[in-house]
C-alpha positions as CSV (number, residue, x, y, z in Angstrom):
1,M,-2.4,-140.8,78.0
2,N,-0.2,-137.8,77.2
3,G,-1.0,-134.9,74.9
4,I,0.8,-136.3,71.9
5,E,-1.0,-139.7,72.2
6,K,-4.4,-138.0,72.6
7,F,-3.7,-135.9,69.5
8,F,-2.8,-138.8,67.3
9,T,-5.6,-141.1,68.7
10,N,-8.1,-138.4,67.8
11,I,-6.9,-138.0,64.2
12,W,-6.7,-141.8,63.7
13,Y,-10.1,-142.8,65.1
14,Q,-12.3,-139.7,64.6
15,K,-13.4,-138.1,61.3
16,N,-11.2,-135.1,60.5
17,Y,-8.8,-133.9,57.9
18,I,-5.8,-133.2,60.0
19,H,-4.2,-136.5,59.1
20,W,-3.8,-135.2,55.5
21,L,-0.8,-133.2,56.9
22,F,1.0,-136.4,57.5
23,L,0.2,-138.2,54.3
24,P,3.7,-137.5,52.6
25,V,5.4,-139.2,55.6
26,T,2.8,-142.0,55.6
27,L,3.5,-142.7,51.9
28,V,7.2,-143.1,52.7
29,F,6.4,-145.3,55.7
30,Y,4.1,-147.4,53.6
31,L,6.7,-148.0,50.9
32,L,9.5,-148.8,53.3
33,S,7.5,-151.2,55.4
34,S,6.2,-152.9,52.3
35,I,9.6,-153.2,50.8
36,K,11.0,-154.5,54.0
37,F,8.3,-157.2,54.3
38,F,8.8,-158.5,50.8
39,L,12.6,-158.5,51.0
40,Y,12.3,-160.9,54.0
41,K,9.4,-162.8,52.4
42,T,11.3,-163.6,49.3
43,S,14.5,-164.4,51.4
44,F,16.4,-161.6,49.8
45,L,17.1,-160.6,53.4
46,K,17.7,-163.6,55.7
47,S,15.7,-164.3,58.9
48,Y,17.1,-166.5,61.7
49,K,15.4,-169.9,61.6
50,S,15.0,-171.4,65.1
51,H,15.0,-175.2,65.5
52,T,12.2,-174.6,68.1
53,P,9.0,-173.4,66.4
54,I,8.1,-169.8,67.1
55,I,4.5,-168.4,67.3
56,V,4.2,-164.6,67.1
57,V,1.3,-163.0,68.9
58,G,1.2,-159.5,67.4
59,N,-0.8,-156.8,65.6
60,I,-0.6,-154.3,62.8
61,T,-1.9,-151.4,64.8
62,T,-0.5,-149.3,67.6
63,G,-2.3,-149.5,70.9
64,G,-3.8,-152.3,72.9
65,T,-5.4,-155.3,71.3
66,G,-5.3,-157.7,74.2
67,K,-2.0,-159.4,73.4
68,T,-0.9,-159.7,77.1
69,P,-4.0,-161.5,78.4
70,F,-4.1,-163.6,75.3
71,I,-0.5,-164.7,75.6
72,I,-1.3,-165.7,79.2
73,Y,-4.4,-167.7,78.1
74,L,-2.5,-169.4,75.3
75,Y,0.3,-170.4,77.6
76,H,-2.1,-172.0,80.0
77,Q,-3.8,-173.9,77.2
78,L,-0.5,-175.3,76.0
79,Q,0.5,-176.1,79.6
80,Q,-2.7,-178.1,80.1
81,N,-1.7,-180.2,77.1
82,N,1.8,-180.9,78.4
83,I,3.4,-178.5,76.0
84,T,6.4,-176.6,77.4
85,A,6.5,-173.0,76.1
86,A,9.0,-170.2,76.6
87,I,8.0,-166.6,76.1
88,I,10.0,-163.7,74.8
89,S,9.1,-160.0,75.0
90,R,10.8,-156.8,74.1
91,G,10.2,-155.5,77.7
92,Y,8.4,-152.3,76.9
93,G,8.9,-149.8,79.7
94,K,12.0,-151.4,81.1
95,D,15.1,-149.3,81.8
96,D,17.7,-151.1,79.6
97,H,16.2,-152.4,76.3
98,G,19.5,-153.8,75.1
99,K,20.1,-156.1,78.0
100,I,18.7,-159.6,77.9
101,I,17.4,-160.9,81.2
102,R,15.4,-163.9,82.3
103,I,12.5,-162.8,84.6
104,T,12.3,-164.3,88.0
105,E,10.4,-163.7,91.2
106,T,12.9,-161.1,92.3
107,T,13.0,-159.2,89.0
108,K,11.7,-155.6,89.3
109,T,9.2,-154.1,86.9
110,R,11.7,-151.5,85.8
111,E,14.0,-154.3,84.8
112,S,11.4,-156.3,82.9
113,G,8.7,-153.9,81.7
114,D,5.1,-154.0,82.9
115,E,3.7,-156.5,80.4
116,A,6.4,-159.0,80.8
117,R,6.2,-158.8,84.6
118,L,2.5,-159.4,84.4
119,I,2.9,-162.4,82.1
120,F,5.4,-163.9,84.5
121,K,3.2,-163.3,87.5
122,E,0.4,-165.2,85.8
123,T,2.4,-168.0,84.2
124,K,5.8,-168.4,86.0
125,A,7.0,-169.3,82.5
126,I,10.5,-169.3,81.1
127,L,10.4,-165.7,80.0
128,Y,13.2,-163.5,78.6
129,V,13.1,-159.9,77.6
130,G,15.3,-158.0,75.2
131,S,15.1,-155.7,72.2
132,D,17.1,-158.1,69.9
133,R,14.6,-161.0,69.6
134,V,17.0,-163.1,67.6
135,K,19.6,-163.0,70.4
136,V,16.8,-163.8,72.9
137,V,15.7,-166.8,70.9
138,K,19.2,-168.1,70.6
139,K,19.7,-167.8,74.3
140,I,16.5,-169.9,74.9
141,N,17.6,-172.5,72.4
142,K,21.0,-172.8,74.1
143,N,19.8,-173.0,77.7
144,H,16.3,-174.6,77.6
145,Q,14.5,-177.6,76.1
146,V,11.1,-176.3,75.1
147,D,8.4,-177.3,72.6
148,V,7.6,-173.8,71.4
149,I,8.5,-170.2,71.8
150,L,5.7,-167.6,72.1
151,S,6.7,-164.1,71.0
152,D,4.8,-161.3,72.7
153,D,4.6,-158.9,69.8
154,G,7.3,-158.8,67.2
155,M,5.3,-159.2,64.0
156,Q,7.4,-156.5,62.4
157,H,10.7,-157.9,63.7
158,Y,11.5,-159.9,60.5
159,Q,15.1,-160.7,61.5
160,M,13.4,-163.3,63.7
161,G,11.9,-166.1,61.6
162,R,8.5,-167.4,62.7
163,D,6.4,-170.5,62.0
164,M,3.0,-169.0,62.8
165,E,1.5,-165.5,63.2
166,L,-1.5,-164.8,65.3
167,C,-2.7,-161.2,64.6
168,L,-5.0,-159.6,67.2
169,I,-7.4,-156.9,66.3
170,D,-9.5,-154.6,68.5
171,N,-13.0,-155.0,67.0
172,I,-14.1,-151.6,68.3
173,R,-11.3,-149.5,67.0
174,K,-10.3,-151.9,64.2
175,F,-8.0,-150.0,61.8
176,G,-9.1,-146.4,62.4
177,N,-8.8,-144.4,59.2
178,K,-6.9,-147.4,57.7
179,L,-3.7,-145.4,57.1
180,C,-0.2,-146.2,58.1
181,L,1.8,-144.2,60.6
182,P,1.9,-141.3,61.3
183,A,-1.4,-140.3,59.5
184,G,-3.1,-143.5,60.8
185,P,-2.5,-146.2,63.4
186,L,-1.2,-149.0,61.1
187,R,2.3,-150.4,61.6
188,E,1.8,-152.2,58.3
189,P,-0.8,-152.0,55.5
190,I,-4.0,-154.0,55.9
191,W,-3.0,-156.4,53.2
192,R,-0.4,-157.8,55.6
193,L,-3.2,-159.8,57.3
194,K,-3.3,-162.1,54.2
195,F,0.0,-163.6,55.4
196,C,-1.1,-164.3,59.0
197,Q,-2.2,-167.8,59.8
198,H,-4.9,-166.7,62.2
199,I,-6.7,-163.4,62.9
200,I,-8.2,-163.0,66.3
201,Y,-10.6,-160.3,67.5
202,Q,-10.9,-158.8,70.9
203,Q,-14.6,-158.1,71.5
204,Q,-16.9,-156.4,73.9
205,E,-18.7,-158.9,76.2
206,D,-22.0,-158.4,74.5
207,N,-20.7,-158.5,70.9
208,Q,-19.4,-161.9,70.1
209,K,-18.5,-162.7,66.5
210,K,-18.4,-166.0,64.6
211,D,-14.7,-165.4,63.8
212,N,-11.9,-166.3,66.3
213,S,-12.7,-163.9,69.1
214,F,-12.5,-163.4,72.9
215,F,-13.5,-160.8,75.5
216,L,-12.0,-160.0,78.9
217,K,-14.6,-160.5,81.6
218,H,-14.1,-158.4,84.8
219,T,-14.4,-160.9,87.6
220,K,-13.3,-159.3,90.9
221,L,-11.5,-156.5,92.6
222,I,-8.2,-157.2,94.4
223,N,-6.6,-154.8,96.9
224,I,-3.0,-154.3,95.9
225,K,-1.7,-153.9,99.4
226,S,-3.7,-156.5,101.3
227,G,-4.7,-158.9,98.6
228,Q,-8.3,-158.7,99.8
229,Q,-10.8,-159.7,97.1
230,K,-14.2,-158.2,96.5
231,P,-17.0,-158.5,93.9
232,I,-16.4,-156.5,90.8
233,D,-19.4,-154.2,91.7
234,Y,-18.3,-153.7,95.3
235,F,-18.0,-149.9,95.0
236,K,-21.2,-149.4,93.0
237,N,-22.9,-147.4,95.8
238,E,-19.9,-145.1,96.4
239,K,-20.5,-141.5,95.5
240,I,-17.1,-141.2,93.7
241,I,-14.8,-143.9,92.4
242,Y,-11.6,-143.1,90.5
243,A,-10.0,-145.2,87.8
244,V,-6.6,-144.9,86.3
245,A,-5.0,-146.7,83.3
246,G,-1.6,-146.5,81.6
247,I,-2.4,-148.9,78.8
248,G,-2.7,-148.8,75.0
249,N,-6.5,-148.4,74.9
250,P,-7.7,-147.0,78.3
251,D,-11.2,-146.1,77.0
252,R,-12.1,-149.8,76.6
253,F,-11.2,-150.4,80.3
254,F,-13.1,-147.3,81.5
255,K,-16.2,-148.1,79.5
256,Q,-16.4,-151.6,81.0
257,L,-16.0,-150.2,84.5
258,K,-18.8,-147.6,84.0
259,K,-21.2,-150.4,83.0
260,I,-20.7,-151.9,86.5
261,N,-20.3,-148.9,88.8
262,N,-22.2,-145.6,89.0
263,V,-19.8,-142.7,89.2
264,I,-16.3,-143.1,87.9
265,I,-13.8,-140.3,87.3
266,C,-11.2,-141.6,84.9
267,K,-7.6,-140.5,84.5
268,S,-5.4,-142.0,81.8
269,Y,-1.6,-142.1,81.5
270,A,0.8,-142.9,78.7
271,D,1.2,-146.6,77.9
272,H,3.8,-148.2,80.1
273,Y,3.8,-145.2,82.4
274,Q,5.9,-145.7,85.5
275,Y,3.7,-144.6,88.5
276,K,5.0,-142.7,91.5
277,I,3.0,-142.9,94.8
278,D,2.3,-139.2,94.5
279,D,0.4,-139.8,91.3
280,F,-2.6,-140.9,93.4
281,N,-2.8,-137.8,95.6
282,F,-5.6,-136.4,93.4
283,A,-8.0,-138.9,94.8
284,N,-8.0,-137.6,98.3
285,N,-7.9,-141.0,99.9
286,K,-10.8,-142.3,97.8
287,N,-10.6,-145.8,96.2
288,I,-8.8,-146.1,92.9
289,I,-9.3,-148.9,90.4
290,M,-6.7,-149.9,87.8
291,T,-5.7,-152.7,85.4
292,A,-3.5,-155.6,86.3
293,K,-0.8,-154.1,84.0
294,D,-0.9,-151.0,86.1
295,M,-0.9,-153.0,89.3
296,V,2.6,-154.6,88.8
297,K,4.1,-151.1,88.9
298,C,2.3,-150.2,92.1
299,A,2.7,-153.4,94.1
300,N,5.1,-151.9,96.6
301,F,3.1,-148.7,97.3
302,N,1.8,-148.2,100.8
303,N,-1.7,-147.2,99.8
304,K,-4.7,-149.2,101.0
305,N,-7.0,-147.6,98.5
306,L,-5.5,-149.1,95.3
307,W,-7.4,-151.9,93.7
308,Y,-7.0,-153.8,90.4
309,V,-9.4,-155.6,88.2
310,A,-8.9,-159.4,87.8
311,T,-10.0,-160.6,84.4
312,D,-10.9,-163.9,82.8
313,L,-10.4,-164.3,79.0
314,Q,-13.5,-165.9,77.5
315,A,-12.8,-167.5,74.1
316,N,-15.6,-168.3,71.7
317,N,-16.0,-171.7,70.2
318,N,-14.1,-170.9,67.0
319,L,-11.1,-169.6,68.9
320,K,-11.1,-172.7,71.1
321,L,-11.1,-174.9,67.9
322,T,-8.2,-172.8,66.5
323,I,-6.2,-173.3,69.6
324,K,-6.8,-177.0,69.5
325,G,-5.4,-177.0,66.0
326,I,-2.3,-175.0,67.2
327,I,-1.8,-177.6,69.9
328,K,-2.0,-180.4,67.5
329,W,0.4,-178.6,65.1
330,I,3.0,-178.2,67.9
331,Q,2.7,-181.8,69.0
332,N,3.3,-182.9,65.4
333,Y,6.1,-180.5,64.7
């Protein structure tokens, strides 16, 4: 996490008065985002209507809410019920945002973005990336016969029509100071949730809600170079363990690791950070643990000390019922 990210994260999620300095800009942002939403909602501005149903998995805050692992989980649930899904993503972190590409086994992370590359690794889905989601949807409709299109993020991309919105919320951070950007973390006002079909909470493992919710269980460590697998607490007796993360909410990841291992020195990078092999020299040949999202950018590094955490998404009963309802809705579409 760079200095600017740390600065805004602190004013958004901790009690202070610095955010007052940004209130005039926030007021303008609030008005413009609200006007934009209602112009599309009332069809004053037209959205592209796809003949294939579109489900948007997004959020109204900046930072990580678990969209990537949830998209992977949802895809597998659909697949188990013989539903063919395509996935679209903006490709955050990729070199050329304007270019539309279909991700394959040979696609490099710099071409696809880290999140999209991880989704493909875990699903092998029909997956396209591009900044213009309408063009991406049209390309899928032209070239593929699928039952549903899952949009990784894109709640605020109103040029793309959608049939269902699943809004993910981090139950620890929630909405911070409840203000819109830049004074707060909200991409849209909280009232926007009233128009979402389903709200889903990412929880801590020991804090399950009755609402739709899930948590990411750390299951094992996998060596990036060799593929060797070890128990999640394999390094618990080490004197020093390092952890790195270039994700939207690195503190959640670090806190979970610290519950399992004794001494961890944490180092955060900006979300979607493109690692270089020299970035790990600080560890002096000690073991380094990272997320799967970080792993896809380090897969070709010749460093035997890099490990990533494999996770298993654990859905509560309410969320399982909700997904069953979504499956039935797609089947009857």
